[in-house]
FIVO-613627 format. One line per 10 residues: number of its first residue (from 0); for each residue x negated, y, z negated of N, C-alpha, C. Coordinates in pm, 1 decimal, padded with zeros to 6 digits. Layout:
residues N
NUM	X/Y/Z/X/Y/Z/X/Y/Z | ...
END
This chain:
residues 148
0	03021.7/-08531.9/01936.8/02893.5/-08479.3/01899.8/02810.3/-08432.4/02017.7 | 02820.8/-08497.3/02131.0/02739.9/-08447.5/02241.1/02778.3/-08306.2/02282.1 | 02904.6/-08266.3/02260.7/02946.0/-08130.9/02297.9/02877.4/-08027.0/02209.5 | 02856.6/-08060.9/02085.0/02791.1/-07968.0/01992.5/02645.1/-07952.3/02030.6 | 02582.7/-08062.7/02067.8/02441.9/-08054.6/02105.4/02422.4/-07971.1/02231.2 | 02518.7/-07985.5/02323.4/02502.7/-07908.9/02446.7/02518.5/-07757.8/02420.9 | 02597.2/-07722.2/02322.0/02612.7/-07580.6/02289.8/02486.5/-07524.7/02223.8 | 02421.8/-07605.0/02144.5/02299.4/-07557.5/02080.1/02191.1/-07529.3/02182.2 | 02190.7/-07601.1/02285.1/02090.7/-07581.1/02388.5/02111.4/-07450.4/02464.2 | 02235.5/-07402.4/02470.2/02263.7/-07277.1/02539.8/02294.5/-07164.7/02440.8
10	02220.9/-07154.2/02336.6/02249.1/-07049.7/02236.5/02221.5/-06912.0/02295.4 | 02296.8/-06814.5/02248.1/02280.2/-06678.1/02298.2/02156.1/-06614.3/02237.8 | 02096.0/-06529.5/02315.3/01980.7/-06453.8/02265.7/02030.8/-06318.0/02218.3 | 01972.4/-06270.9/02111.4/02011.3/-06138.4/02062.4/01943.5/-06031.6/02147.2 | 02014.9/-05923.0/02167.4/01960.9/-05812.9/02246.5/01873.3/-05728.5/02153.8 | 01749.0/-05712.6/02191.5/01656.0/-05638.6/02106.3/01643.9/-05491.8/02146.9 | 01720.2/-05446.5/02243.1/01715.9/-05307.7/02287.5/01838.7/-05234.0/02236.2 | 01822.1/-05104.2/02209.4/01934.0/-05022.0/02165.4/01998.0/-04960.2/02288.6 | 02130.2/-04965.0/02291.1/02202.3/-04906.2/02403.0/02206.9/-04755.0/02382.4 | 02141.2/-04678.7/02469.0/02128.7/-04533.8/02454.8/02242.7/-04457.7/02521.4
20	02324.7/-04522.9/02598.7/02430.1/-04454.2/02674.0/02529.2/-04383.1/02581.7 | 02581.3/-04444.2/02475.3/02673.8/-04369.8/02387.6/02605.4/-04249.6/02319.4 | 02480.7/-04266.2/02283.6/02406.0/-04155.9/02221.4/02393.3/-04038.9/02318.3 | 02359.9/-04065.8/02442.0/02345.7/-03960.5/02543.3/02480.2/-03893.7/02569.3 | 02588.0/-03971.8/02571.2/02721.5/-03914.6/02591.5/02756.5/-03816.3/02479.8 | 02731.5/-03853.8/02357.5/02761.5/-03765.6/02243.8/02676.4/-03639.3/02250.2 | 02549.1/-03652.3/02283.5/02460.8/-03535.4/02290.7/02504.5/-03439.1/02401.0 | 02547.6/-03491.3/02514.4/02593.9/-03404.6/02622.6/02723.0/-03332.2/02584.4 | 02811.5/-03399.4/02513.6/02934.2/-03334.1/02467.2/02899.9/-03222.8/02368.7 | 02807.9/-03248.1/02276.2/02766.3/-03144.3/02181.1/02699.2/-03027.6/02252.2
30	02618.7/-03056.8/02352.9/02553.8/-02950.5/02429.1/02657.3/-02861.6/02497.3 | 02758.8/-02920.9/02554.5/02864.2/-02842.8/02620.2/02939.6/-02758.3/02518.2 | 02968.9/-02815.5/02402.3/03039.1/-02739.9/02297.8/02955.9/-02620.2/02253.6 | 02826.6/-02639.3/02231.2/02740.1/-02528.3/02189.2/02727.7/-02422.4/02298.0 | 02720.8/-02464.7/02422.8/02709.0/-02367.6/02532.4/02835.9/-02284.8/02547.0 | 02950.7/-02343.0/02519.2/03076.9/-02269.7/02529.9/03094.7/-02175.1/02411.4 | 03057.8/-02218.4/02292.3/03081.0/-02136.4/02172.6/02972.0/-02032.8/02147.3 | 02854.0/-02046.7/02203.7/02744.7/-01952.2/02177.3/02778.2/-01809.1/02218.1 | 02837.4/-01782.7/02333.2/02870.6/-01642.9/02366.8/02980.4/-01583.8/02278.7 | 03059.9/-01667.1/02213.8/03169.6/-01617.8/02131.4/03124.1/-01571.6/01993.2
40	03006.6/-01612.9/01951.1/02956.5/-01576.1/01818.4/02906.7/-01432.7/01823.0 | 02956.4/-01350.1/01731.6/02912.4/-01210.2/01727.2/02784.8/-01200.7/01644.6 | 02686.1/-01128.5/01694.1/02562.0/-01115.4/01616.8/02584.9/-01027.3/01494.4 | 02520.9/-01062.7/01384.7/02534.6/-00983.2/01262.8/02448.5/-00858.2/01274.4 | 02499.3/-00749.1/01224.7/02428.6/-00621.7/01231.4/02355.1/-00598.9/01099.8 | 02232.6/-00553.3/01109.8/02150.4/-00524.8/00992.5/02137.2/-00374.1/00980.3 | 02165.7/-00321.6/00861.8/02152.6/-00177.9/00838.6/02008.3/-00147.5/00800.2 | 01933.5/-00093.5/00893.8/01793.5/-00059.7/00869.3/01783.8/00079.8/00810.0 | 01683.8/00103.2/00724.8/01669.8/00237.0/00666.3/01624.1/00337.3/00771.4 | 01665.2/00460.7/00751.8/01625.5/00568.7/00842.0/01482.8/00610.2/00811.2
50	01411.5/00655.9/00911.8/01272.4/00696.6/00895.1/01262.5/00820.9/00809.0 | 01358.1/00911.1/00822.0/01354.6/01035.7/00746.6/01371.5/01015.3/00597.1 | 01432.6/00904.8/00554.9/01457.1/00879.9/00413.8/01338.4/00815.7/00342.9 | 01243.7/00763.0/00416.9/01129.0/00696.3/00356.0/01036.2/00800.4/00294.2 | 00979.4/00769.5/00177.5/00886.6/00865.2/00116.7/00760.6/00877.9/00201.3 | 00707.7/00997.4/00206.4/00587.7/01019.1/00287.1/00465.8/00960.0/00218.3 | 00376.9/00906.1/00297.4/00255.4/00846.3/00245.6/00152.0/00955.1/00218.5 | 00073.2/00939.9/00113.7/-00030.1/01039.8/00087.2/-00135.1/01038.9/00197.6 | -00179.4/01155.3/00235.6/-00274.4/01168.4/00344.6/-00418.4/01152.6/00298.6 | -00445.9/01167.1/00170.9/-00583.5/01169.0/00122.0/-00607.3/01062.8/00014.9
60	-00626.0/00938.0/00053.1/-00655.7/00837.0/-00048.8/-00801.3/00846.0/-00093.7 | -00827.5/00790.8/-00210.5/-00964.8/00779.0/-00259.3/-01027.4/00661.1/-00186.3 | -01145.9/00680.9/-00130.7/-01214.1/00573.1/-00059.4/-01329.4/00522.0/-00143.9 | -01339.2/00390.4/-00152.7/-01451.9/00325.7/-00219.7/-01529.3/00251.8/-00112.3 | -01654.7/00290.1/-00092.7/-01740.2/00229.2/00008.6/-01842.3/00140.2/-00060.3 | -01846.2/00012.3/-00022.8/-01943.1/-00082.4/-00078.6/-02040.2/-00117.5/00033.2 | -02168.1/-00083.3/00013.4/-02268.1/-00107.3/00117.6/-02330.0/-00245.9/00101.9 | -02423.1/-00279.2/00191.9/-02485.0/-00412.1/00192.7/-02558.3/-00443.8/00063.3 | -02621.0/-00342.2/00003.0/-02697.3/-00366.0/-00120.0/-02610.9/-00350.5/-00245.0 | -02477.9/-00358.2/-00228.9/-02378.4/-00354.3/-00335.7/-02377.1/-00222.5/-00412.3
70	-02421.7/-00114.2/-00349.3/-02402.7/00016.8/-00410.5/-02265.3/00067.5/-00369.5 | -02203.4/00138.3/-00460.7/-02066.2/00182.4/-00441.5/-02064.1/00334.7/-00433.8 | -01991.3/00388.0/-00336.1/-01968.6/00531.6/-00326.7/-01819.2/00555.9/-00333.7 | -01780.7/00655.0/-00411.7/-01640.3/00691.9/-00423.6/-01623.2/00826.8/-00355.7 | -01532.4/00832.8/-00257.9/-01510.6/00956.8/-00183.2/-01365.8/01000.9/-00197.7 | -01349.7/01129.4/-00225.4/-01217.4/01189.7/-00228.7/-01212.1/01289.4/-00114.6 | -01116.6/01272.0/-00023.9/-01109.3/01360.1/00092.5/-01059.3/01499.6/00056.0 | -00994.1/01512.8/-00058.1/-00942.5/01643.6/-00098.0/-01058.2/01740.0/-00121.3 | -01156.8/01691.7/-00195.6/-01269.5/01777.0/-00230.4/-01392.9/01746.8/-00147.2 | -01386.8/01643.6/-00066.3/-01501.6/01592.2/00009.0/-01619.5/01563.2/-00083.4
80	-01588.4/01509.4/-00200.5/-01692.4/01469.2/-00295.6/-01734.0/01325.9/-00267.2 | -01855.7/01294.6/-00302.1/-01905.4/01158.5/-00294.2/-01978.2/01129.8/-00423.7 | -01927.0/01034.6/-00498.9/-01984.6/01001.5/-00628.3/-02052.6/00866.3/-00616.5 | -02186.7/00859.0/-00630.0/-02251.5/00727.7/-00627.8/-02220.0/00652.0/-00756.1 | -02205.1/00521.3/-00743.9/-02169.2/00439.6/-00858.8/-02218.4/00298.3/-00833.7 | -02188.5/00209.6/-00927.5/-02212.3/00068.0/-00903.9/-02082.8/-00007.5/-00930.9 | -02086.1/-00137.0/-00910.8/-01964.1/-00216.9/-00917.5/-01899.9/-00209.4/-01055.4 | -01976.6/-00207.6/-01160.9/-01922.3/-00210.9/-01296.4/-01867.1/-00075.1/-01341.1 | -01914.1/00035.4/-01284.9/-01870.9/00167.8/-01329.0/-01756.4/00225.0/-01246.1 | -01702.7/00149.4/-01153.5/-01598.6/00201.9/-01065.6/-01475.7/00243.0/-01145.6
90	-01437.2/00164.0/-01244.3/-01316.9/00194.6/-01322.2/-01330.8/00327.9/-01393.7 | -01444.8/00352.1/-01455.0/-01466.3/00478.4/-01525.1/-01468.4/00596.6/-01430.6 | -01530.6/00579.7/-01315.1/-01536.8/00689.2/-01218.3/-01398.9/00722.3/-01162.5 | -01319.0/00620.8/-01135.8/-01183.1/00645.0/-01086.6/-01099.6/00711.4/-01195.2 | -01112.5/00665.7/-01319.7/-01037.8/00727.5/-01429.5/-01078.2/00873.4/-01446.5 | -01204.9/00903.9/-01423.8/-01253.4/01041.7/-01436.2/-01202.5/01128.6/-01321.4 | -01189.6/01070.9/-01202.4/-01145.9/01147.2/-01085.9/-00993.7/01152.6/-01071.1 | -00921.7/01069.9/-01145.4/-00776.4/01062.6/-01132.0/-00706.4/01195.8/-01159.5 | -00743.0/01273.3/-01262.8/-00675.4/01402.4/-01283.3/-00692.7/01498.5/-01165.9 | -00808.2/01495.1/-01101.0/-00830.3/01583.7/-00986.3/-00740.2/01545.9/-00869.8
100	-00720.3/01416.8/-00850.6/-00633.9/01371.9/-00741.3/-00488.1/01401.8/-00774.1 | -00447.1/01378.8/-00899.9/-00308.9/01405.8/-00938.8/-00278.5/01554.5/-00935.0 | -00377.8/01638.4/-00957.8/-00356.8/01783.3/-00950.6/-00321.1/01826.6/-00809.1 | -00361.0/01747.8/-00711.4/-00329.8/01780.0/-00572.2/-00188.1/01736.9/-00533.9 | -00117.1/01669.7/-00623.0/00023.0/01636.5/-00596.3/00050.6/01489.8/-00572.5 | -00046.8/01405.0/-00579.7/-00022.6/01262.0/-00557.9/00035.5/01201.2/-00685.2 | 00134.5/01113.4/-00671.1/00197.8/01050.7/-00787.3/00104.5/00947.2/-00849.6 | 00061.8/00852.9/-00771.0/-00032.3/00750.6/-00815.4/-00151.9/00757.6/-00721.2 | -00267.4/00734.5/-00775.1/-00388.9/00747.7/-00695.3/-00398.9/00628.7/-00599.9 | -00386.2/00650.5/-00468.7/-00407.0/00540.8/-00374.8/-00556.5/00523.5/-00348.8
110	-00601.1/00400.1/-00348.8/-00743.3/00369.8/-00330.8/-00757.7/00274.7/-00213.0 | -00853.0/00304.8/-00124.1/-00883.2/00218.0/-00010.2/-01026.6/00170.5/-00025.4 | -01046.2/00039.0/-00025.2/-01179.2/-00019.6/-00039.6/-01231.0/-00056.4/00098.8 | -01348.8/-00003.9/00132.8/-01416.1/-00038.4/00258.3/-01547.6/-00105.7/00222.1 | -01558.3/-00233.9/00251.3/-01677.8/-00309.6/00215.0/-01744.4/-00363.5/00340.8 | -01876.4/-00373.2/00334.6/-01951.9/-00433.0/00444.1/-01912.6/-00579.8/00454.7 | -01910.3/-00633.6/00577.0/-01863.8/-00771.6/00593.0/-01961.2/-00874.5/00537.5 | -02084.5/-00834.6/00507.2/-02179.9/-00929.2/00449.2/-02171.0/-00934.0/00296.6 | -02086.8/-00850.9/00237.0/-02070.4/-00847.9/00091.7/-01994.2/-00972.3/00047.1 | -02032.0/-01025.1/-00069.0/-01960.4/-01139.5/-00124.3/-01818.9/-01096.9/-00162.9
120	-01726.7/-01188.1/-00147.2/-01587.5/-01163.1/-00184.1/-01577.1/-01132.9/-00333.1 | -01663.5/-01194.5/-00411.5/-01664.0/-01175.1/-00556.3/-01685.2/-01028.3/-00592.8 | -01769.8/-00959.0/-00518.2/-01797.6/-00818.0/-00545.8/-01672.9/-00733.2/-00523.9 | -01601.3/-00759.7/-00416.0/-01478.9/-00684.6/-00387.7/-01374.2/-00713.0/-00494.8 | -01365.0/-00837.6/-00538.8/-01269.0/-00873.0/-00643.1/-01305.6/-00804.3/-00774.4 | -01434.9/-00792.4/-00805.0/-01476.7/-00721.2/-00926.3/-01433.8/-00575.5/-00920.7 | -01452.1/-00512.3/-00805.1/-01410.6/-00372.3/-00790.5/-01259.3/-00361.1/-00807.7 | -01184.0/-00453.3/-00746.7/-01038.4/-00450.0/-00759.8/-00995.9/-00474.3/-00903.9 | -01065.2/-00563.5/-00974.2/-01035.4/-00590.5/-01114.4/-01062.0/-00467.1/-01199.7 | -01173.5/-00399.3/-01174.5/-01204.3/-00277.3/-01249.4/-01101.3/-00168.0/-01221.9
130	-01054.0/-00159.6/-01099.2/-00951.0/-00061.1/-01066.8/-00820.5/-00092.6/-01138.7 | -00787.0/-00221.0/-01147.1/-00664.7/-00260.2/-01216.6/-00675.4/-00228.2/-01365.2 | -00793.3/-00250.9/-01423.3/-00813.5/-00217.7/-01564.6/-00803.7/-00067.5/-01588.5 | -00839.4/00012.9/-01487.8/-00831.8/00158.6/-01500.9/-00689.7/00209.7/-01479.6 | -00597.3/00121.6/-01442.6/-00458.7/00162.8/-01424.6/-00423.5/00201.5/-01282.9 | -00510.1/00172.4/-01187.6/-00481.3/00203.5/-01047.2/-00395.7/00090.4/-00991.3 | -00275.5/00126.4/-00945.5/-00184.2/00022.3/-00898.1/-00179.8/00012.0/-00746.1 | -00223.7/00115.1/-00676.5/-00216.2/00115.2/-00530.0/-00355.9/00099.1/-00472.0 | -00390.2/-00025.2/-00436.8/-00521.7/-00056.1/-00381.4/-00502.0/-00121.5/-00245.4 | -00577.3/-00074.5/-00147.1/-00571.4/-00132.3/-00013.7/-00711.0/-00165.2/00034.8
140	-00719.0/-00253.2/00133.9/-00846.8/-00291.3/00192.4/-00853.1/-00238.5/00334.8 | -00964.4/-00178.7/00369.3/-00984.9/-00126.2/00503.5/-01040.7/-00237.7/00591.3 | -00985.0/-00251.3/00710.8/-01031.6/-00352.8/00804.8/-01060.8/-00287.4/00938.4 | -01141.0/-00354.1/01017.1/-01173.8/-00304.6/01149.9/-01071.8/-00360.3/01247.4 | -01012.3/-00272.9/01326.0/-00914.1/-00318.7/01423.1/-00983.8/-00353.9/01553.1 | -00926.6/-00445.9/01625.2/-00984.2/-00487.7/01753.0/-01013.5/-00635.4/01750.8 | -01028.7/-00691.8/01868.7/-01050.4/-00834.9/01881.1/-01194.6/-00877.5/01870.2 | -01290.5/-00785.4/01865.1/-01431.0/-00824.8/01867.3/-01488.5/-00834.9/01731.1
END
């Protein structure tokens, strides 16, 4: 019995650290494999469309200008007309001007909305909603370019 007691006194302690050496060895082997095989991989080629095949963009979109006091002006560059309107009548005015724009050769009437930055987002959404109800499918927003 004394031999058993002496062994209990010298019990082993468990190692609480993880041995990282095998992990590092495996990672270095994988790194070498990737470095050797990377130059052998051929890059995939993407067939991009030619510029000449793309349909040409219309040069004269209808512009809708929304000022600070929420008055709306509709401008057509073809005729250089300016039609004053308000937010609720935009759909009717665009529907009325659509035949004139289509007569110039445009397939669908492109519309660009230029709004003052102090205008509520809700006002711009109302104009876009009215345009959608009028059947205008191509609507864009004009932004100021530059970092300032």
